[in-house]
C-alpha positions in Angstrom: 55.9 102.3 95.4 55.8 103.4 98.5 59.4 104.6 99.1 59.0 106.2 95.3 55.4 108.5 96.9 57.9 109.0 99.8 60.4 110.8 97.7 58.2 112.6 95.5 56.9 114.3 98.3 60.3 114.3 100.1 62.2 116.5 96.4 58.4 118.6 96.9 58.9 119.8 99.7 63.0 120.2 99.3 62.3 122.3 96.1 60.2 124.3 98.1 62.4 124.9 100.7 64.6 125.0 98.2 64.7 129.2 98.3 65.1 130.1 101.9 68.2 131.0 103.2 70.5 128.3 103.5 71.5 127.7 107.2 75.5 127.2 108.5 75.6 125.3 111.3 77.5 126.9 113.9 81.0 125.5 114.6 81.8 123.0 118.0 79.5 120.7 119.4 75.3 120.7 119.7 76.0 118.3 123.0 78.2 119.4 126.1 79.4 115.4 126.6 80.6 113.1 124.2 77.8 110.5 123.5 77.8 107.2 124.4 80.5 105.4 122.6 78.7 102.1 121.0 79.9 98.1 123.4 81.3 97.0 120.0 83.8 99.7 119.5 84.9 99.3 123.4 84.8 95.5 122.9 87.4 95.8 119.6 89.4 98.2 121.5 89.8 96.0 124.7 90.8 92.8 122.6 93.4 94.9 120.8 94.8 95.4 124.6 94.6 99.9 123.8 92.4 102.6 124.5 90.7 105.2 122.7 93.3 107.2 123.8 96.2 105.6 122.5 94.3 104.5 119.2 93.1 108.7 119.0 97.2 109.8 119.4 98.6 106.7 116.8 97.2 108.3 114.0 97.3 111.5 115.0 101.1 111.5 115.1 101.0 108.7 111.6 99.1 111.9 110.1 102.1 114.2 112.7 105.1 113.1 111.0 103.8 111.2 107.4 103.9 114.5 105.0 103.2 112.6 102.0 100.3 111.9 103.5 98.9 115.3 104.5 100.0 116.2 100.7 97.7 113.5 99.6 94.9 115.3 101.4 95.4 118.1 100.5 95.3 117.6 97.1 92.4 115.6 96.5 90.4 117.6 99.2 90.7 120.0 96.3 89.7 117.9 93.6 86.6 117.7 95.9 86.3 120.8 96.8 85.9 120.3 100.5 88.7 122.0 103.3 91.2 119.0 103.9 90.1 119.0 107.5 87.3 117.1 107.6 89.2 113.9 105.9 91.5 114.3 108.5 88.9 114.8 110.8 87.3 111.2 109.4 90.1 109.5 109.3 90.9 110.1 113.1 87.5 108.9 113.9 88.0 106.0 111.9 91.5 105.5 113.6 90.4 105.6 117.6 86.9 104.0 117.6 87.0 101.2 114.3 90.5 100.3 113.8 94.4 101.1 114.9 96.3 102.5 112.4 99.2 101.2 110.8 102.2 102.4 111.8 103.3 103.6 107.9 101.3 104.3 105.3 103.8 101.9 103.0 101.9 99.2 104.8 98.6 100.1 103.5 100.4 99.8 100.1 101.4 96.9 101.3 97.8 95.8 102.4 96.3 97.1 99.3 99.2 95.2 96.9 98.2 92.1 98.3 94.5 91.7 97.0 95.4 92.1 93.7 94.4 89.4 91.2 92.5 87.6 93.7 89.4 85.8 92.0 86.6 86.3 94.9 82.8 87.5 94.4 80.2 89.4 95.7 77.3 87.2 96.1 75.4 84.8 98.5 74.5 81.5 98.7 76.2 81.1 95.6 74.1 83.8 94.0 76.4 86.7 92.3 75.4 90.5 92.8 74.8 90.9 89.0 72.4 87.8 88.6 70.4 88.8 91.8 69.9 92.4 90.7 68.8 90.9 87.3 65.5 90.1 89.1 62.4 91.6 88.4 62.1 93.1 91.6 65.0 95.6 90.6 64.1 96.8 87.2 62.4 100.3 88.0 66.2 100.9 88.9 66.8 100.4 85.4 66.0 103.9 85.4 69.1 105.4 86.5 72.6 106.1 85.1 74.8 107.3 87.3 76.0 104.7 90.6 75.0 107.0 93.1 70.9 106.4 92.7 71.5 102.9 91.3 72.9 101.6 93.6 70.3 103.9 96.3 67.9 101.9 94.6 69.2 98.7 94.7 69.9 98.9 98.4 65.9 100.4 99.0 65.0 97.5 96.8 66.9 94.5 98.6 65.6 96.6 102.5 61.3 96.9 101.0 61.3 93.4 99.1 63.8 90.9 100.2 65.6 91.7 104.3 63.9 89.2 106.5 61.9 88.1 103.5 61.1 84.7 101.6 61.3 85.3 98.5 60.3 82.9 96.3 60.5 79.8 98.7 64.4 81.5 99.3 64.2 83.1 102.9 66.7 86.2 103.3 68.7 87.0 106.1 67.5 90.1 108.4 70.7 92.3 107.1 71.8 95.4 104.8 72.7 94.7 101.7 76.4 94.8 102.3 76.6 93.2 104.7 75.1 90.4 102.6 76.6 90.6 99.1 79.5 92.9 99.5 81.6 92.1 102.2 82.7 88.5 101.2 85.6 87.5 104.4 83.0 88.2 107.0 79.6 91.0 108.1 80.4 94.8 108.7 84.6 94.4 107.4 85.9 97.8 105.8 89.1 98.0 104.5 92.4 100.2 104.2 93.4 103.7 105.3 89.8 104.9 105.2 87.9 102.5 105.7 85.1 102.4 102.8 82.6 99.9 102.8 82.9 98.2 99.3 79.3 99.4 98.4 79.7 102.4 99.0 83.0 102.8 97.0 80.3 101.3 94.1 77.1 104.1 94.7 80.3 106.9 94.2 82.7 105.4 92.0 80.8 108.0 88.9 82.1 110.9 90.7 85.0 109.5 92.0 86.1 108.9 88.0 85.1 112.0 87.0 87.1 114.6 89.5 90.2 112.2 90.4 89.8 110.0 86.9 90.5 106.5 88.2 88.4 103.5 86.8 84.6 103.3 87.3 84.4 100.0 89.8 82.6 96.9 88.9 80.6 94.3 90.9 82.1 91.8 88.7 84.9 92.3 89.7 85.0 92.2 93.1 88.9 91.9 93.7 89.6 95.2 92.1 86.1 96.9 94.4 88.8 95.9 97.2 92.2 97.3 95.7 90.9 100.4 95.3 89.2 100.8 98.6 92.7 99.4 100.2 95.3 101.7 98.7 95.3 104.7 100.4 96.0 107.3 96.6 92.6 105.5 96.1 90.8 105.7 99.1 91.4 109.0 100.0 89.7 109.9 96.6 86.2 107.9 97.6 86.4 109.6 101.4 86.9 112.7 99.6 83.8 111.6 97.8 81.6 110.6 100.8 82.0 113.8 102.5 81.8 115.9 99.1 77.8 113.8 98.5 77.3 114.5 102.9 78.0 118.4 102.3 76.0 118.3 99.2 72.8 116.3 100.8 72.7 118.4 103.8 72.8 122.1 101.6 70.5 120.9 98.9 67.8 118.5 100.7 68.1 120.0 104.3 69.0 124.0 103.2 71.7 123.5 106.1 75.2 123.6 105.2 77.6 121.4 107.1 80.6 122.6 105.5 82.6 124.5 108.7 81.9 121.3 110.7 84.3 118.7 110.5 82.5 116.6 113.1 79.0 116.3 111.2 81.6 115.3 107.9 82.9 112.7 110.2 79.8 111.9 112.1 77.7 111.2 108.2 81.1 109.1 106.6 80.9 107.0 110.5 76.9 106.0 110.6 76.2 107.0 106.5 73.5 107.0 104.5 73.8 110.9 104.1 70.9 111.4 101.5 68.3 109.9 103.9 70.0 111.5 107.1 69.1 115.2 105.3 65.7 114.2 104.1 65.1 112.9 107.6 66.0 116.8 108.9 64.5 118.2 106.5 61.1 116.4 107.4 61.7 117.5 111.6 62.3 121.2 110.2 58.8 121.4 108.3 56.2 123.6 109.9 58.2 126.2 111.9 60.6 124.2 114.0 63.9 123.9 113.3 66.6 121.4 115.0 70.4 121.3 113.8 72.1 118.8 113.4 73.9 116.8 115.7 77.2 115.0 116.0 77.6 111.7 117.5 80.6 110.5 120.1 82.6 110.0 116.3 82.2 113.3 115.2 82.4 115.4 118.5 85.6 113.6 119.8 86.8 115.6 116.1 85.1 118.5 117.0 86.3 118.7 120.5 90.0 118.0 119.8 89.8 119.8 116.0 92.5 123.0 117.1 95.0 120.2 117.9 93.6 118.7 113.9 94.5 121.4 112.3 98.1 122.5 113.3 98.4 119.4 111.5 97.4 121.2 108.3 
């Protein structure tokens, strides 16, 4: 109940501020120095005997020489009404700090094809996700018909009623909903060109279906979900949907326009949960004060390298 009281409060506050002028975030970084890079990212890079500079140059060079990929980015960004530099920034951030880019786009297609027809499932401790969300605790989510609000509600129920708690004599992990149920290989795993989380894909499948025409995803077909987020063409659509959602959330909830700041959209692509973050910014900016959203280490690099990245387009 408390999460819905909070949601109502925020909605009322946002509705009252909707008549205020939307503030456009200035270009560039708010921090003069790059924010700290997480130790996990440093460890992954050391394990591959690489460096952040080398990984940045690899994804930059892939984008520079692969005109087909750039054409796909431009086409997809147009479908979602965003500047293609936002998609370039997200790709650069992911492949600099989280994974190492493959040398060719074709390699991503081959990897995606390897998941077609696989019979793995989204489940925890023998319980399928569709059975789990049929529990009475999730009844309040049934009123939502769109995939974003439906799965956001389910994630909130997990955090409030199950995460780290004992329910009906069974102890549940103190971990994210996506890590427990939506990553059957190992926790924290994301895939493909856009490094999309399966739960994020489930949330945005309605938008992607509407704007790009791809079939809607079904939690009972985990293999198809992974194929979608690993196929470069479909993955780009989900990347664009994430960015579109972030821009809309900050404009509609916090009266802040981030559409001209690729470092901020890249930051939100990295950290996720743009709706909650926009609400937090709106709360901070009530009562007369005002603060701009800030980029993290990932978005800081994108803004810092922006003149070079814009040349790729």
